[in-house]
GUMAR-816213 format. One record per residue (C-alpha): residue in one letter; chain; x, y, z. Coordinates in nm, 3 decimals, always signed. Example, Ala and Ser with C-alpha at 12.3 -4.5 7.8 and 13.67 -1.06 7.14 Angstrom:
BEGIN
<pt><pakol>A</pakol><mise>A</mise><east>+1.230</east><north>-0.450</north><up>+0.780</up></pt>
<pt><pakol>S</pakol><mise>A</mise><east>+1.367</east><north>-0.106</north><up>+0.714</up></pt>
//
This chain:
BEGIN
<pt><pakol>M</pakol><mise>A</mise><east>+23.532</east><north>+37.528</north><up>+20.309</up></pt>
<pt><pakol>K</pakol><mise>A</mise><east>+23.448</east><north>+37.428</north><up>+19.954</up></pt>
<pt><pakol>N</pakol><mise>A</mise><east>+23.818</east><north>+37.429</north><up>+19.864</up></pt>
<pt><pakol>L</pakol><mise>A</mise><east>+23.901</east><north>+37.221</north><up>+20.171</up></pt>
<pt><pakol>L</pakol><mise>A</mise><east>+23.645</east><north>+36.950</north><up>+20.095</up></pt>
<pt><pakol>G</pakol><mise>A</mise><east>+23.630</east><north>+36.985</north><up>+19.716</up></pt>
<pt><pakol>N</pakol><mise>A</mise><east>+23.877</east><north>+36.704</north><up>+19.647</up></pt>
<pt><pakol>N</pakol><mise>A</mise><east>+23.709</east><north>+36.454</north><up>+19.880</up></pt>
<pt><pakol>L</pakol><mise>A</mise><east>+23.505</east><north>+36.211</north><up>+19.669</up></pt>
<pt><pakol>K</pakol><mise>A</mise><east>+23.286</east><north>+36.116</north><up>+19.968</up></pt>
<pt><pakol>V</pakol><mise>A</mise><east>+23.159</east><north>+36.472</north><up>+20.019</up></pt>
<pt><pakol>T</pakol><mise>A</mise><east>+22.906</east><north>+36.644</north><up>+19.794</up></pt>
<pt><pakol>Q</pakol><mise>A</mise><east>+22.771</east><north>+36.995</north><up>+19.818</up></pt>
<pt><pakol>S</pakol><mise>A</mise><east>+22.414</east><north>+37.000</north><up>+19.950</up></pt>
<pt><pakol>M</pakol><mise>A</mise><east>+22.318</east><north>+37.356</north><up>+19.859</up></pt>
<pt><pakol>G</pakol><mise>A</mise><east>+22.181</east><north>+37.472</north><up>+19.529</up></pt>
<pt><pakol>G</pakol><mise>A</mise><east>+22.325</east><north>+37.755</north><up>+19.328</up></pt>
<pt><pakol>K</pakol><mise>A</mise><east>+22.439</east><north>+38.083</north><up>+19.476</up></pt>
<pt><pakol>G</pakol><mise>A</mise><east>+22.147</east><north>+38.269</north><up>+19.631</up></pt>
<pt><pakol>N</pakol><mise>A</mise><east>+21.913</east><north>+37.968</north><up>+19.619</up></pt>
<pt><pakol>C</pakol><mise>A</mise><east>+21.785</east><north>+37.931</north><up>+19.975</up></pt>
<pt><pakol>W</pakol><mise>A</mise><east>+21.482</east><north>+37.713</north><up>+19.900</up></pt>
<pt><pakol>D</pakol><mise>A</mise><east>+21.656</east><north>+37.376</north><up>+19.906</up></pt>
<pt><pakol>N</pakol><mise>A</mise><east>+21.729</east><north>+37.400</north><up>+20.280</up></pt>
<pt><pakol>V</pakol><mise>A</mise><east>+21.417</east><north>+37.583</north><up>+20.393</up></pt>
<pt><pakol>V</pakol><mise>A</mise><east>+21.249</east><north>+37.277</north><up>+20.545</up></pt>
<pt><pakol>A</pakol><mise>A</mise><east>+21.556</east><north>+37.174</north><up>+20.744</up></pt>
<pt><pakol>E</pakol><mise>A</mise><east>+21.627</east><north>+37.528</north><up>+20.860</up></pt>
<pt><pakol>S</pakol><mise>A</mise><east>+21.265</east><north>+37.577</north><up>+20.969</up></pt>
<pt><pakol>F</pakol><mise>A</mise><east>+21.273</east><north>+37.249</north><up>+21.162</up></pt>
<pt><pakol>F</pakol><mise>A</mise><east>+21.597</east><north>+37.333</north><up>+21.344</up></pt>
<pt><pakol>K</pakol><mise>A</mise><east>+21.482</east><north>+37.690</north><up>+21.420</up></pt>
<pt><pakol>T</pakol><mise>A</mise><east>+21.164</east><north>+37.555</north><up>+21.581</up></pt>
<pt><pakol>L</pakol><mise>A</mise><east>+21.350</east><north>+37.279</north><up>+21.766</up></pt>
<pt><pakol>K</pakol><mise>A</mise><east>+21.600</east><north>+37.526</north><up>+21.910</up></pt>
<pt><pakol>Y</pakol><mise>A</mise><east>+21.338</east><north>+37.785</north><up>+22.004</up></pt>
<pt><pakol>E</pakol><mise>A</mise><east>+21.079</east><north>+37.551</north><up>+22.156</up></pt>
<pt><pakol>C</pakol><mise>A</mise><east>+21.303</east><north>+37.281</north><up>+22.302</up></pt>
<pt><pakol>V</pakol><mise>A</mise><east>+21.679</east><north>+37.332</north><up>+22.321</up></pt>
<pt><pakol>Y</pakol><mise>A</mise><east>+21.681</east><north>+37.690</north><up>+22.453</up></pt>
<pt><pakol>R</pakol><mise>A</mise><east>+21.435</east><north>+37.599</north><up>+22.731</up></pt>
<pt><pakol>Y</pakol><mise>A</mise><east>+21.672</east><north>+37.357</north><up>+22.910</up></pt>
<pt><pakol>K</pakol><mise>A</mise><east>+22.022</east><north>+37.348</north><up>+23.051</up></pt>
<pt><pakol>F</pakol><mise>A</mise><east>+22.146</east><north>+37.001</north><up>+22.966</up></pt>
<pt><pakol>K</pakol><mise>A</mise><east>+22.389</east><north>+36.834</north><up>+23.204</up></pt>
<pt><pakol>S</pakol><mise>A</mise><east>+22.501</east><north>+36.560</north><up>+22.966</up></pt>
<pt><pakol>F</pakol><mise>A</mise><east>+22.473</east><north>+36.429</north><up>+22.614</up></pt>
<pt><pakol>F</pakol><mise>A</mise><east>+22.224</east><north>+36.170</north><up>+22.736</up></pt>
<pt><pakol>D</pakol><mise>A</mise><east>+21.997</east><north>+36.436</north><up>+22.887</up></pt>
<pt><pakol>D</pakol><mise>A</mise><east>+21.986</east><north>+36.640</north><up>+22.569</up></pt>
<pt><pakol>H</pakol><mise>A</mise><east>+21.945</east><north>+36.329</north><up>+22.353</up></pt>
<pt><pakol>Y</pakol><mise>A</mise><east>+21.645</east><north>+36.215</north><up>+22.558</up></pt>
<pt><pakol>V</pakol><mise>A</mise><east>+21.473</east><north>+36.557</north><up>+22.563</up></pt>
<pt><pakol>I</pakol><mise>A</mise><east>+21.529</east><north>+36.629</north><up>+22.193</up></pt>
<pt><pakol>N</pakol><mise>A</mise><east>+21.420</east><north>+36.279</north><up>+22.090</up></pt>
<pt><pakol>H</pakol><mise>A</mise><east>+21.107</east><north>+36.308</north><up>+22.304</up></pt>
<pt><pakol>D</pakol><mise>A</mise><east>+21.030</east><north>+36.650</north><up>+22.157</up></pt>
<pt><pakol>I</pakol><mise>A</mise><east>+21.067</east><north>+36.532</north><up>+21.797</up></pt>
<pt><pakol>K</pakol><mise>A</mise><east>+20.836</east><north>+36.236</north><up>+21.864</up></pt>
<pt><pakol>W</pakol><mise>A</mise><east>+20.581</east><north>+36.473</north><up>+22.017</up></pt>
<pt><pakol>Y</pakol><mise>A</mise><east>+20.596</east><north>+36.701</north><up>+21.712</up></pt>
<pt><pakol>D</pakol><mise>A</mise><east>+20.541</east><north>+36.409</north><up>+21.476</up></pt>
<pt><pakol>T</pakol><mise>A</mise><east>+20.259</east><north>+36.241</north><up>+21.665</up></pt>
<pt><pakol>K</pakol><mise>A</mise><east>+20.080</east><north>+36.495</north><up>+21.887</up></pt>
<pt><pakol>R</pakol><mise>A</mise><east>+20.133</east><north>+36.855</north><up>+21.773</up></pt>
<pt><pakol>L</pakol><mise>A</mise><east>+19.866</east><north>+36.987</north><up>+21.538</up></pt>
<pt><pakol>Y</pakol><mise>A</mise><east>+19.976</east><north>+37.205</north><up>+21.247</up></pt>
<pt><pakol>S</pakol><mise>A</mise><east>+19.743</east><north>+37.465</north><up>+21.098</up></pt>
<pt><pakol>A</pakol><mise>A</mise><east>+19.921</east><north>+37.429</north><up>+20.762</up></pt>
<pt><pakol>L</pakol><mise>A</mise><east>+19.826</east><north>+37.059</north><up>+20.764</up></pt>
<pt><pakol>G</pakol><mise>A</mise><east>+19.459</east><north>+37.121</north><up>+20.838</up></pt>
<pt><pakol>Y</pakol><mise>A</mise><east>+19.514</east><north>+37.079</north><up>+21.214</up></pt>
<pt><pakol>K</pakol><mise>A</mise><east>+19.656</east><north>+36.730</north><up>+21.173</up></pt>
<pt><pakol>T</pakol><mise>A</mise><east>+19.987</east><north>+36.584</north><up>+21.283</up></pt>
<pt><pakol>P</pakol><mise>A</mise><east>+20.263</east><north>+36.498</north><up>+21.037</up></pt>
<pt><pakol>L</pakol><mise>A</mise><east>+20.205</east><north>+36.130</north><up>+21.119</up></pt>
<pt><pakol>E</pakol><mise>A</mise><east>+19.836</east><north>+36.159</north><up>+21.024</up></pt>
<pt><pakol>I</pakol><mise>A</mise><east>+19.927</east><north>+36.324</north><up>+20.694</up></pt>
<pt><pakol>E</pakol><mise>A</mise><east>+20.184</east><north>+36.053</north><up>+20.619</up></pt>
<pt><pakol>Q</pakol><mise>A</mise><east>+19.933</east><north>+35.777</north><up>+20.698</up></pt>
<pt><pakol>E</pakol><mise>A</mise><east>+19.672</east><north>+35.939</north><up>+20.474</up></pt>
<pt><pakol>Y</pakol><mise>A</mise><east>+19.927</east><north>+35.966</north><up>+20.194</up></pt>
<pt><pakol>L</pakol><mise>A</mise><east>+20.031</east><north>+35.601</north><up>+20.228</up></pt>
<pt><pakol>N</pakol><mise>A</mise><east>+19.666</east><north>+35.484</north><up>+20.227</up></pt>
<pt><pakol>I</pakol><mise>A</mise><east>+19.597</east><north>+35.679</north><up>+19.907</up></pt>
<pt><pakol>N</pakol><mise>A</mise><east>+19.900</east><north>+35.546</north><up>+19.723</up></pt>
//
């Protein structure tokens, strides 16, 4: 794949060096959770159905779901606290 896209000036490699998995860990964790807790639970009949359900689920995660790693706060609460401090 790298050889196929290597000459395209509009495409840049997103991964770090060989064996460096930490740069994608947040995205991979998010998509793993989204698939496990949302996507695999439904049989979507159309693009619009899956778009609605996934969008609703992401909004719920950001505004309602409490995370133990965040001191039992939502990501939105943490972001608001951060913005008020800075």
